[in-house]
N, C-alpha and C positions, 0 to 999 in steps of 0.2 A: 504494500500500500504506500502511495505517495501522499505527502502532506503539503498544504499551502497555508499561507498566512491569511487570516480572516480580517483583511483591512487593518484599520487603526486599532482593533482590539489586540492585535499581535498574537492571538491564539492560533496555534497550529492545528488545523482541522484536516481530517482525511478527505481526499479528493472525492471519494464516494461516501456520502453521508446516508443516514437512515431516515427515509420519509415515513412517518408513523401515523398517517391518516388512516390507512387501510386496516391497521391492527386495532383501531378504536371501534371496529364494528359500525353500528349505526347505518351509514349510507353505503357501506360495503358489506355484501352478504358473503358468508362462508369463512369468516375469520375464526380461528381456533386459538385460544390463549396459549395453550401449551406449545403449539407449533410456532406461534409468534415469538414466545420466549426463546425457543430454540434458535429461531432465525436471528433474534437480537444478539444472542450469545455467539452464534457462529460469525456474525458480522464483526463483533468485537474481537474475536479470536483472529480474524483475518485483517485486523487493523482499523476497522471503523471506530472512530472516537467521537463522532458527532451525530446526535439524534435530534430530529426536529419534530415537534408535536404541537398540540394546541388544546386549550381548555375545552373547546367545543367538540373535539373529536370523540364521538361516543359519549358526550357530556361528561368528560373526565376519564373515561375508561382507558383511553390511550395513555394518558399521563399516569394513571394508577398502575398500569401494566409496566410502563417504563420504570416507575418507582420500585416495583418488585425486581426488575432487571438490575437496577443500580445497586440495590442491597446485596445482590449476588456477585457483583464485580469488585475487584480490588483496584483495578486500573481506573484512571480518570476518564470519565465520559463527559464531553461537552454537551450540554442540553440547551436547546432553544424551544421556547413555547410561544403562545400567542394569546392575546387578550381579545375576546370577541367583541364586536360593537354591541353596545347596550340595546340598540334597536333591532339587532339581528338582521341587518340588511347587508347582503353580499351581492355585488360590490357596493362601496359607498357611493351614494348618488350625489351628483352635483347639487349644491345648495343645502346639503345636510348640515345641521348645526352640530358643532362639537359636543354640545350638551346632550344631544340625542345619541351620540355614539361613544364618546370617551370622556365623560366628566371625571373629575379628580377621584371621587370616592369609588367609582366603578373600576378605574385603573388599579387602584390599591387593593380593593377587595378581590378582584379577579386574580391578581398576582398572588395574594395570600392563599386563595383556594388552590391555585396551581402548585404552590410550594407544599401544601399539605398533600396533594395528590402524588407529587413526585417524591415526597419524603426527603426534601433537601432544604438547606438553609438559604440558598441563593440560586437563582436561575442565571445561567451564563449569558444568554441572549433572550431578552423579553421583547416581543414584537406586537405591534398593532396588527390585527388580522385584516384590516382594510385601511384605505387611505384616500384622502383628497387633498391636493396641495392648497386648497382654501384654508386649511387648518394650520399651515406652517407657522404663521406669526402669532397665533393665539397662545398666550402664555400658560393657560391652565394645564394642558396636557404635558408640557415640558416641566412644569413645576411638580407634577405628580411623578414623572419619571425621575427627576432630580431627587425628589424625596425618597423614592425607593432605592436609588443608588446610595444615597447617604445612609440609609438604614442597613445597607448591605444585602437587601433582598433581591436585587438584580445587579449584574455586573455591567452589562451593555444593553443598548436599545436599538431595535431594528423595526422595519416596517415590511409587511408582506403586501406587495403591491396588488392592486386590483387586476383581475384577469385581462390580459391583452391591453393594459394601459401603462406601459413602462415610462411614458413621458408625463405621467400624473404625479411625479414626485421630484421633478427637477429642482424646484424651489427648495424643497426640504433637503435634497442632497447638497445644494450649495450653501445651506444655512449653517452647516457644521453641527447640527443637533442629532444626527443619526449616525450609527456605527455600521449598520448592515442593511442591505436590501435583499428581500426574497422576491424572485420574479420568474414568470414563465419564460423559458427559453428552450427551444428545440429546433429541429430541422424545419418543421412547418412554420414555427413562429420565431422569426429572427429580428423582430422589431427592436429589441433592446440594444442591438449593436449600433443603432444610429446615433442616439444621444445619451441614453442612460449609462452604458458601459464606459464611454469616454469620461463622463462626469464622475463615475465611481473611481476610475483610475486616477483622475486629477485630484480627487478629494480623499483618496485612500479609504473608500467605503467597501466593506466586504460584500461579495455577491454570492448569494445562495440560490442555486437554480432548482426550481421545482418543475414538475411535469416534463422531464427530459424525454420521456417515452410517450408523450401525448396520451396519458391515461391508458396506455397499453396499445394504442394505435400504431406506434412505431416499432412494436415488437414483432409484427407480422402475424400475431395470433388472432387479430380481429378480421374476420371475413364477412361476406354478405350473408353467410349461413350461421354466424355466431349468435347464440341466444344467451342473454344474461338473465339472471334471476329477477323476478319482479321485486321492485323495491331497491334493487342495486343501483347505485349512482350511474353506472355505465349503461344501464338500460335506457336512461334518459339521454345521456351524453351522446350515445351512438344510435339515436332513434331514427326512424324513417329510412331514407336511403343513404344515411351517413356512413354506415358500415361499408357499403359498396364504394362510396367515394374514397374512403380510406384505403380499402383494398387495392383499388386501381392505382393510387399514388404510391403505395408501398411497393407494389410490384415493380414500378419504375426504379425504386431505390435498390431493389434486389440485384439489379444489373451492376451495381457499383461495389458489391461485395467481392472480397479477394484478399490480397496480402495485407492491406491496411486495416481491414475490418472483416471478420469472418461471418458475423451474424448481424442482423438488423439492430438488436439492442446494443451490440458492440459499436456499430456505426453511429447510432444515436448518441450514446454516452461520450464517445471520443469526439464527436462534433462539439459538444458542450465544453469538454475539457481542453479542447484545442484553442479556446479563447482565453487569453492571459488575464482578462478581467474577472474570470470566474474563480471563486474560492473553493466551493464545494457543490456537488451535484447530489440531489437527494431523491432518488427514485423510490417510489413506494414498494415495500417488500414485505411479503407475508410468509414466504417459503424459504427454507435454507438453500434450495437449489438456485433460487433467484439471487440470493445474497452472494453465493459463490460465483455465479456467472458475472454479476455486476462488479464485484470486487476485483475480478481478474482483469478488468479494463484499466485499472490504475497501475500501469506499468511504465509510465513515463513516455510512452510513444504517442506523439501527436499526429493528426492527419496532415498529409501534404497540402501545400497551398493549392495545388492543382485540384485535388479532391474537394477541398473546402469551397473552391470557386464553383465547382460543379454542384455541390450541395446547396449553394446559395440560389441556384435556379429552381430549387424545390420549395421555395417559400410558398406559403398558402395562407391567404388572409381570411381564415374561417374563425368563427366563434361558436363552438358547440356548447358553451355554457349557457347560452340563451335558449 
């Protein structure tokens, strides 16, 4: 496993981190706690030292499961979590008042709940789960974050940016008030490269990449005949003819497999890691075999410029979250 510095935090995090949404159950059907714990431990054994979760994942179930995992490890695991907006609106809508999403007391009480769930005294990276740049200069949220830092309840602050809105945090990034950004970035969605990543490099902001496999679409396992369980998040995400659209585009990517990337997940993860602005990539993982396959990508080998230029032609301006 290779490690990178998470921006101004100076924390060394594994290139492959552990995305813990799926193990929280809730919107993901088929999780098994015992298997999830095995996967978490296997990841740590292979060098993963960074886990990303959120209070809302299974209404705390993901955090509590990670808390069990942390008690069983002797090595240091860097933990990031997220505060849900009080109004439970994802993404944050333009014109939303800060008092509706992140008032002082909500920021503090949510963090304290996460600390109890995780069984830790301090959260390494505490994040807002949504954001709008309209809030940047409002002092209340920053006062709450500063208060939590002073109390030692959090070490650093980050924001998980709204889906497909990487430019909705440029003011925050330039303000010096944020340590990390979490953002969607993958072969299909490359929008962060235009303005957000250069800003992060300039201001030494750590970049955590989520959805590197497009919720499974870039693994090649989603075809027009795939059936997801009712109630599963992916049943909605890949509804209608979306599975067929994905299958057609992924088949074009298969022709690029070879010496530089042997599998589609390999290609997708290496694409993300080949960008120097990226600190860690956090694919969702619930099975040990997925952990092992994903960890094997962190070997220091970047994709060639020629292949990266070819992959840039596979941009896709979709939004399946709507």
